[in-house]
ZAROPA-615131 format. One record per atom (N, C-alpha, C): x, y, z; residue number from 1; atom name; residue in one letter. Coordinates in steps of 0.02 Angstrom, whole numbers, padded with zeros to 5 digits. Example, Ala and Ser with C-alpha at 12.3 -4.5 7.8 and 13.67 -1.06 7.14 Angstrom:
BEGIN
<site xx="00660" yy="-00284" zz="00390" k="1" a="N" r="a"/>
<site xx="00615" yy="-00225" zz="00390" k="1" a="CA" r="a"/>
<site xx="00660" yy="-00165" zz="00390" k="1" a="C" r="a"/>
<site xx="00642" yy="-00112" zz="00354" k="2" a="N" r="s"/>
<site xx="00684" yy="-00053" zz="00357" k="2" a="CA" r="s"/>
<site xx="00645" yy="00002" zz="00394" k="2" a="C" r="s"/>
This chain:
BEGIN
<site xx="-00580" yy="00789" zz="01409" k="1" a="N" r="x"/>
<site xx="-00551" yy="00763" zz="01346" k="1" a="CA" r="x"/>
<site xx="-00565" yy="00807" zz="01290" k="1" a="C" r="x"/>
<site xx="-00513" yy="00810" zz="01260" k="2" a="N" r="x"/>
<site xx="-00502" yy="00847" zz="01202" k="2" a="CA" r="x"/>
<site xx="-00515" yy="00805" zz="01142" k="2" a="C" r="x"/>
<site xx="-00542" yy="00844" zz="01089" k="3" a="N" r="x"/>
<site xx="-00566" yy="00810" zz="01034" k="3" a="CA" r="x"/>
<site xx="-00507" yy="00831" zz="00981" k="3" a="C" r="x"/>
<site xx="-00492" yy="00783" zz="00942" k="4" a="N" r="x"/>
<site xx="-00433" yy="00785" zz="00889" k="4" a="CA" r="x"/>
<site xx="-00464" yy="00843" zz="00831" k="4" a="C" r="x"/>
<site xx="-00432" yy="00878" zz="00808" k="5" a="N" r="x"/>
<site xx="-00463" yy="00928" zz="00764" k="5" a="CA" r="x"/>
<site xx="-00481" yy="00892" zz="00696" k="5" a="C" r="x"/>
<site xx="-00543" yy="00928" zz="00678" k="6" a="N" r="x"/>
<site xx="-00580" yy="00893" zz="00613" k="6" a="CA" r="x"/>
<site xx="-00566" yy="00942" zz="00555" k="6" a="C" r="x"/>
<site xx="-00512" yy="00916" zz="00510" k="7" a="N" r="x"/>
<site xx="-00504" yy="00967" zz="00454" k="7" a="CA" r="x"/>
<site xx="-00565" yy="00981" zz="00412" k="7" a="C" r="x"/>
<site xx="-00612" yy="00947" zz="00414" k="8" a="N" r="x"/>
<site xx="-00673" yy="00949" zz="00365" k="8" a="CA" r="x"/>
<site xx="-00712" yy="00998" zz="00415" k="8" a="C" r="x"/>
<site xx="-00732" yy="00981" zz="00460" k="9" a="N" r="x"/>
<site xx="-00760" yy="01037" zz="00495" k="9" a="CA" r="x"/>
<site xx="-00734" yy="01097" zz="00516" k="9" a="C" r="x"/>
<site xx="-00672" yy="01109" zz="00517" k="10" a="N" r="x"/>
<site xx="-00635" yy="01169" zz="00527" k="10" a="CA" r="x"/>
<site xx="-00646" yy="01224" zz="00443" k="10" a="C" r="x"/>
<site xx="-00653" yy="01172" zz="00395" k="11" a="N" r="x"/>
<site xx="-00655" yy="01205" zz="00338" k="11" a="CA" r="x"/>
<site xx="-00734" yy="01234" zz="00338" k="11" a="C" r="x"/>
<site xx="-00770" yy="01190" zz="00351" k="12" a="N" r="x"/>
<site xx="-00838" yy="01207" zz="00349" k="12" a="CA" r="x"/>
<site xx="-00858" yy="01265" zz="00380" k="12" a="C" r="x"/>
<site xx="-00832" yy="01261" zz="00449" k="13" a="N" r="x"/>
<site xx="-00841" yy="01328" zz="00491" k="13" a="CA" r="x"/>
<site xx="-00823" yy="01387" zz="00479" k="13" a="C" r="x"/>
<site xx="-00752" yy="01383" zz="00443" k="14" a="N" r="x"/>
<site xx="-00723" yy="01457" zz="00407" k="14" a="CA" r="x"/>
<site xx="-00771" yy="01475" zz="00350" k="14" a="C" r="x"/>
<site xx="-00782" yy="01423" zz="00320" k="15" a="N" r="x"/>
<site xx="-00818" yy="01446" zz="00255" k="15" a="CA" r="x"/>
<site xx="-00882" yy="01483" zz="00270" k="15" a="C" r="x"/>
<site xx="-00924" yy="01452" zz="00325" k="16" a="N" r="x"/>
<site xx="-00996" yy="01476" zz="00353" k="16" a="CA" r="x"/>
<site xx="-00977" yy="01550" zz="00368" k="16" a="C" r="x"/>
<site xx="-00924" yy="01544" zz="00425" k="17" a="N" r="x"/>
<site xx="-00909" yy="01613" zz="00453" k="17" a="CA" r="x"/>
<site xx="-00900" yy="01658" zz="00396" k="17" a="C" r="x"/>
<site xx="-00861" yy="01638" zz="00352" k="18" a="N" r="x"/>
<site xx="-00844" yy="01688" zz="00293" k="18" a="CA" r="x"/>
<site xx="-00900" yy="01722" zz="00251" k="18" a="C" r="x"/>
<site xx="-00936" yy="01667" zz="00234" k="19" a="N" r="x"/>
<site xx="-01006" yy="01692" zz="00192" k="19" a="CA" r="x"/>
<site xx="-01043" yy="01750" zz="00237" k="19" a="C" r="x"/>
<site xx="-01055" yy="01730" zz="00300" k="20" a="N" r="x"/>
<site xx="-01097" yy="01755" zz="00361" k="20" a="CA" r="x"/>
<site xx="-01078" yy="01820" zz="00362" k="20" a="C" r="x"/>
<site xx="-01010" yy="01836" zz="00358" k="21" a="N" r="x"/>
<site xx="-00983" yy="01909" zz="00363" k="21" a="CA" r="x"/>
<site xx="-00989" yy="01948" zz="00300" k="21" a="C" r="x"/>
<site xx="-00985" yy="01914" zz="00241" k="22" a="N" r="x"/>
<site xx="-00988" yy="01945" zz="00184" k="22" a="CA" r="x"/>
<site xx="-01058" yy="01957" zz="00179" k="22" a="C" r="x"/>
<site xx="-01109" yy="01918" zz="00183" k="23" a="N" r="x"/>
<site xx="-01173" yy="01941" zz="00180" k="23" a="CA" r="x"/>
<site xx="-01200" yy="01996" zz="00236" k="23" a="C" r="x"/>
<site xx="-01156" yy="02005" zz="00285" k="24" a="N" r="x"/>
<site xx="-01177" yy="02067" zz="00335" k="24" a="CA" r="x"/>
<site xx="-01137" yy="02123" zz="00303" k="24" a="C" r="x"/>
<site xx="-01072" yy="02119" zz="00293" k="25" a="N" r="x"/>
<site xx="-01039" yy="02167" zz="00259" k="25" a="CA" r="x"/>
<site xx="-01073" yy="02209" zz="00193" k="25" a="C" r="x"/>
<site xx="-01104" yy="02160" zz="00141" k="26" a="N" r="x"/>
<site xx="-01141" yy="02172" zz="00089" k="26" a="CA" r="x"/>
<site xx="-01206" yy="02210" zz="00106" k="26" a="C" r="x"/>
<site xx="-01233" yy="02198" zz="00175" k="27" a="N" r="x"/>
<site xx="-01308" yy="02225" zz="00183" k="27" a="CA" r="x"/>
<site xx="-01354" yy="02172" zz="00174" k="27" a="C" r="x"/>
<site xx="-01334" yy="02114" zz="00152" k="28" a="N" r="x"/>
<site xx="-01385" yy="02064" zz="00139" k="28" a="CA" r="x"/>
<site xx="-01434" yy="02038" zz="00190" k="28" a="C" r="x"/>
<site xx="-01402" yy="02037" zz="00246" k="29" a="N" r="x"/>
<site xx="-01438" yy="01997" zz="00301" k="29" a="CA" r="x"/>
<site xx="-01395" yy="02047" zz="00366" k="29" a="C" r="x"/>
<site xx="-01446" yy="02058" zz="00406" k="30" a="N" r="x"/>
<site xx="-01427" yy="02102" zz="00466" k="30" a="CA" r="x"/>
<site xx="-01393" yy="02052" zz="00525" k="30" a="C" r="x"/>
<site xx="-01350" yy="02092" zz="00546" k="31" a="N" r="x"/>
<site xx="-01300" yy="02041" zz="00590" k="31" a="CA" r="x"/>
<site xx="-01344" yy="02006" zz="00642" k="31" a="C" r="x"/>
<site xx="-01397" yy="02042" zz="00675" k="32" a="N" r="x"/>
<site xx="-01436" yy="02021" zz="00718" k="32" a="CA" r="x"/>
<site xx="-01488" yy="01952" zz="00698" k="32" a="C" r="x"/>
<site xx="-01491" yy="01958" zz="00627" k="33" a="N" r="x"/>
<site xx="-01517" yy="01898" zz="00605" k="33" a="CA" r="x"/>
<site xx="-01485" yy="01844" zz="00589" k="33" a="C" r="x"/>
<site xx="-01413" yy="01849" zz="00586" k="34" a="N" r="x"/>
<site xx="-01358" yy="01798" zz="00579" k="34" a="CA" r="x"/>
<site xx="-01350" yy="01766" zz="00650" k="34" a="C" r="x"/>
<site xx="-01352" yy="01815" zz="00687" k="35" a="N" r="x"/>
<site xx="-01337" yy="01785" zz="00765" k="35" a="CA" r="x"/>
<site xx="-01393" yy="01749" zz="00788" k="35" a="C" r="x"/>
<site xx="-01462" yy="01772" zz="00769" k="36" a="N" r="x"/>
<site xx="-01519" yy="01726" zz="00798" k="36" a="CA" r="x"/>
<site xx="-01518" yy="01665" zz="00759" k="36" a="C" r="x"/>
<site xx="-01496" yy="01654" zz="00706" k="37" a="N" r="x"/>
<site xx="-01492" yy="01592" zz="00672" k="37" a="CA" r="x"/>
<site xx="-01450" yy="01554" zz="00707" k="37" a="C" r="x"/>
<site xx="-01382" yy="01569" zz="00727" k="38" a="N" r="x"/>
<site xx="-01336" yy="01531" zz="00758" k="38" a="CA" r="x"/>
<site xx="-01373" yy="01520" zz="00828" k="38" a="C" r="x"/>
<site xx="-01403" yy="01560" zz="00862" k="39" a="N" r="x"/>
<site xx="-01435" yy="01533" zz="00938" k="39" a="CA" r="x"/>
<site xx="-01484" yy="01484" zz="00921" k="39" a="C" r="x"/>
<site xx="-01520" yy="01493" zz="00862" k="40" a="N" r="x"/>
<site xx="-01565" yy="01429" zz="00855" k="40" a="CA" r="x"/>
<site xx="-01533" yy="01373" zz="00844" k="40" a="C" r="x"/>
<site xx="-01466" yy="01361" zz="00813" k="41" a="N" r="x"/>
<site xx="-01432" yy="01306" zz="00801" k="41" a="CA" r="x"/>
<site xx="-01418" yy="01280" zz="00867" k="41" a="C" r="x"/>
<site xx="-01401" yy="01326" zz="00913" k="42" a="N" r="x"/>
<site xx="-01365" yy="01315" zz="00975" k="42" a="CA" r="x"/>
<site xx="-01427" yy="01282" zz="01020" k="42" a="C" r="x"/>
<site xx="-01485" yy="01301" zz="01009" k="43" a="N" r="x"/>
<site xx="-01540" yy="01271" zz="01046" k="43" a="CA" r="x"/>
<site xx="-01555" yy="01200" zz="01023" k="43" a="C" r="x"/>
<site xx="-01551" yy="01188" zz="00954" k="44" a="N" r="x"/>
<site xx="-01554" yy="01119" zz="00931" k="44" a="CA" r="x"/>
<site xx="-01514" yy="01074" zz="00952" k="44" a="C" r="x"/>
<site xx="-01453" yy="01096" zz="00952" k="45" a="N" r="x"/>
<site xx="-01393" yy="01057" zz="00982" k="45" a="CA" r="x"/>
<site xx="-01403" yy="01034" zz="01057" k="45" a="C" r="x"/>
<site xx="-01442" yy="01091" zz="01104" k="46" a="N" r="x"/>
<site xx="-01444" yy="01080" zz="01165" k="46" a="CA" r="x"/>
<site xx="-01479" yy="01028" zz="01175" k="46" a="C" r="x"/>
<site xx="-01543" yy="01031" zz="01139" k="47" a="N" r="x"/>
<site xx="-01596" yy="00981" zz="01146" k="47" a="CA" r="x"/>
<site xx="-01577" yy="00904" zz="01123" k="47" a="C" r="x"/>
<site xx="-01532" yy="00894" zz="01072" k="48" a="N" r="x"/>
<site xx="-01512" yy="00832" zz="01057" k="48" a="CA" r="x"/>
<site xx="-01460" yy="00815" zz="01086" k="48" a="C" r="x"/>
<site xx="-01424" yy="00847" zz="01137" k="49" a="N" r="x"/>
<site xx="-01357" yy="00826" zz="01143" k="49" a="CA" r="x"/>
<site xx="-01362" yy="00760" zz="01193" k="49" a="C" r="x"/>
<site xx="-01329" yy="00708" zz="01167" k="50" a="N" r="x"/>
<site xx="-01320" yy="00643" zz="01209" k="50" a="CA" r="x"/>
<site xx="-01363" yy="00596" zz="01172" k="50" a="C" r="x"/>
<site xx="-01400" yy="00632" zz="01117" k="51" a="N" r="x"/>
<site xx="-01450" yy="00577" zz="01084" k="51" a="CA" r="x"/>
<site xx="-01424" yy="00554" zz="01024" k="51" a="C" r="x"/>
<site xx="-01409" yy="00593" zz="00988" k="52" a="N" r="x"/>
<site xx="-01386" yy="00585" zz="00909" k="52" a="CA" r="x"/>
<site xx="-01307" yy="00578" zz="00906" k="52" a="C" r="x"/>
<site xx="-01274" yy="00606" zz="00953" k="53" a="N" r="x"/>
<site xx="-01205" yy="00621" zz="00968" k="53" a="CA" r="x"/>
<site xx="-01180" yy="00606" zz="01034" k="53" a="C" r="x"/>
<site xx="-01121" yy="00587" zz="01057" k="54" a="N" r="x"/>
<site xx="-01089" yy="00594" zz="01130" k="54" a="CA" r="x"/>
<site xx="-01107" yy="00665" zz="01144" k="54" a="C" r="x"/>
<site xx="-01113" yy="00664" zz="01217" k="55" a="N" r="x"/>
<site xx="-01119" yy="00738" zz="01248" k="55" a="CA" r="x"/>
<site xx="-01054" yy="00773" zz="01248" k="55" a="C" r="x"/>
<site xx="-00998" yy="00747" zz="01247" k="56" a="N" r="x"/>
<site xx="-00924" yy="00784" zz="01218" k="56" a="CA" r="x"/>
<site xx="-00928" yy="00820" zz="01152" k="56" a="C" r="x"/>
<site xx="-00948" yy="00785" zz="01097" k="57" a="N" r="x"/>
<site xx="-00953" yy="00816" zz="01044" k="57" a="CA" r="x"/>
<site xx="-01011" yy="00868" zz="01039" k="57" a="C" r="x"/>
<site xx="-01066" yy="00859" zz="01082" k="58" a="N" r="x"/>
<site xx="-01122" yy="00906" zz="01079" k="58" a="CA" r="x"/>
<site xx="-01092" yy="00981" zz="01112" k="58" a="C" r="x"/>
<site xx="-01057" yy="00967" zz="01170" k="59" a="N" r="x"/>
<site xx="-01031" yy="01017" zz="01207" k="59" a="CA" r="x"/>
<site xx="-00987" yy="01053" zz="01176" k="59" a="C" r="x"/>
<site xx="-00942" yy="01029" zz="01132" k="60" a="N" r="x"/>
<site xx="-00886" yy="01057" zz="01102" k="60" a="CA" r="x"/>
<site xx="-00911" yy="01096" zz="01035" k="60" a="C" r="x"/>
<site xx="-00959" yy="01075" zz="01015" k="61" a="N" r="x"/>
<site xx="-00993" yy="01119" zz="00950" k="61" a="CA" r="x"/>
<site xx="-01030" yy="01161" zz="00979" k="61" a="C" r="x"/>
<site xx="-01068" yy="01166" zz="01017" k="62" a="N" r="x"/>
<site xx="-01104" yy="01217" zz="01060" k="62" a="CA" r="x"/>
<site xx="-01058" yy="01266" zz="01066" k="62" a="C" r="x"/>
<site xx="-00996" yy="01258" zz="01098" k="63" a="N" r="x"/>
<site xx="-00938" yy="01308" zz="01118" k="63" a="CA" r="x"/>
<site xx="-00924" yy="01336" zz="01068" k="63" a="C" r="x"/>
<site xx="-00902" yy="01302" zz="01001" k="64" a="N" r="x"/>
<site xx="-00897" yy="01327" zz="00946" k="64" a="CA" r="x"/>
<site xx="-00928" yy="01376" zz="00914" k="64" a="C" r="x"/>
<site xx="-00996" yy="01356" zz="00909" k="65" a="N" r="x"/>
<site xx="-01045" yy="01403" zz="00881" k="65" a="CA" r="x"/>
<site xx="-01056" yy="01457" zz="00926" k="65" a="C" r="x"/>
<site xx="-01046" yy="01453" zz="00995" k="66" a="N" r="x"/>
<site xx="-01056" yy="01520" zz="01035" k="66" a="CA" r="x"/>
<site xx="-00998" yy="01569" zz="01011" k="66" a="C" r="x"/>
<site xx="-00944" yy="01533" zz="01006" k="67" a="N" r="x"/>
<site xx="-00889" yy="01563" zz="00989" k="67" a="CA" r="x"/>
<site xx="-00903" yy="01608" zz="00918" k="67" a="C" r="x"/>
<site xx="-00929" yy="01581" zz="00864" k="68" a="N" r="x"/>
<site xx="-00942" yy="01602" zz="00804" k="68" a="CA" r="x"/>
<site xx="-00997" yy="01653" zz="00811" k="68" a="C" r="x"/>
<site xx="-01049" yy="01643" zz="00858" k="69" a="N" r="x"/>
<site xx="-01085" yy="01701" zz="00874" k="69" a="CA" r="x"/>
<site xx="-01059" yy="01756" zz="00896" k="69" a="C" r="x"/>
<site xx="-01012" yy="01764" zz="00949" k="70" a="N" r="x"/>
<site xx="-00971" yy="01812" zz="00963" k="70" a="CA" r="x"/>
<site xx="-00931" yy="01844" zz="00925" k="70" a="C" r="x"/>
<site xx="-00902" yy="01804" zz="00869" k="71" a="N" r="x"/>
<site xx="-00867" yy="01841" zz="00812" k="71" a="CA" r="x"/>
<site xx="-00907" yy="01885" zz="00775" k="71" a="C" r="x"/>
<site xx="-00959" yy="01852" zz="00762" k="72" a="N" r="x"/>
<site xx="-01020" yy="01885" zz="00707" k="72" a="CA" r="x"/>
<site xx="-01049" yy="01955" zz="00730" k="72" a="C" r="x"/>
<site xx="-01050" yy="01944" zz="00810" k="73" a="N" r="x"/>
<site xx="-01081" yy="02018" zz="00843" k="73" a="CA" r="x"/>
<site xx="-01025" yy="02059" zz="00855" k="73" a="C" r="x"/>
<site xx="-00963" yy="02042" zz="00857" k="74" a="N" r="x"/>
<site xx="-00896" yy="02097" zz="00856" k="74" a="CA" r="x"/>
<site xx="-00890" yy="02122" zz="00777" k="74" a="C" r="x"/>
<site xx="-00912" yy="02092" zz="00736" k="75" a="N" r="x"/>
<site xx="-00880" yy="02113" zz="00662" k="75" a="CA" r="x"/>
<site xx="-00913" yy="02183" zz="00653" k="75" a="C" r="x"/>
<site xx="-00869" yy="02206" zz="00601" k="76" a="N" r="x"/>
<site xx="-00895" yy="02280" zz="00590" k="76" a="CA" r="x"/>
<site xx="-00938" yy="02265" zz="00531" k="76" a="C" r="x"/>
<site xx="-00989" yy="02304" zz="00508" k="77" a="N" r="x"/>
<site xx="-01031" yy="02306" zz="00451" k="77" a="CA" r="x"/>
<site xx="-01103" yy="02326" zz="00495" k="77" a="C" r="x"/>
<site xx="-01145" yy="02328" zz="00449" k="78" a="N" r="x"/>
<site xx="-01209" yy="02342" zz="00460" k="78" a="CA" r="x"/>
<site xx="-01254" yy="02303" zz="00519" k="78" a="C" r="x"/>
<site xx="-01276" yy="02339" zz="00574" k="79" a="N" r="x"/>
<site xx="-01294" yy="02307" zz="00626" k="79" a="CA" r="x"/>
<site xx="-01374" yy="02320" zz="00622" k="79" a="C" r="x"/>
<site xx="-01412" yy="02297" zz="00676" k="80" a="N" r="x"/>
<site xx="-01482" yy="02297" zz="00670" k="80" a="CA" r="x"/>
<site xx="-01499" yy="02375" zz="00661" k="80" a="C" r="x"/>
<site xx="-01473" yy="02423" zz="00668" k="81" a="N" r="x"/>
<site xx="-01489" yy="02500" zz="00657" k="81" a="CA" r="x"/>
<site xx="-01494" yy="02513" zz="00581" k="81" a="C" r="x"/>
<site xx="-01449" yy="02475" zz="00546" k="82" a="N" r="x"/>
<site xx="-01437" yy="02488" zz="00474" k="82" a="CA" r="x"/>
<site xx="-01501" yy="02451" zz="00439" k="82" a="C" r="x"/>
<site xx="-01546" yy="02405" zz="00464" k="83" a="N" r="x"/>
<site xx="-01588" yy="02381" zz="00421" k="83" a="CA" r="x"/>
<site xx="-01669" yy="02421" zz="00421" k="83" a="C" r="x"/>
<site xx="-01688" yy="02419" zz="00368" k="84" a="N" r="x"/>
<site xx="-01745" yy="02475" zz="00366" k="84" a="CA" r="x"/>
<site xx="-01806" yy="02432" zz="00377" k="84" a="C" r="x"/>
């Protein structure tokens, strides 16, 4: 089952990704810390899957979060080695 695109969700996800990339590029947050935060959100989503929302929605949102984490990992900018 394919979920219809949610314009509010798309805008929110793009905004979060853009802000995360900006924080990494400026050296405010290390890339690893941003990825760890996303991984934590994924863990919470997995724990509540099917209880507070449908399993289909949970699976779709987890897939989006994993894609976001890979995007952040692939981004240029200071990585873990740049953090003092």
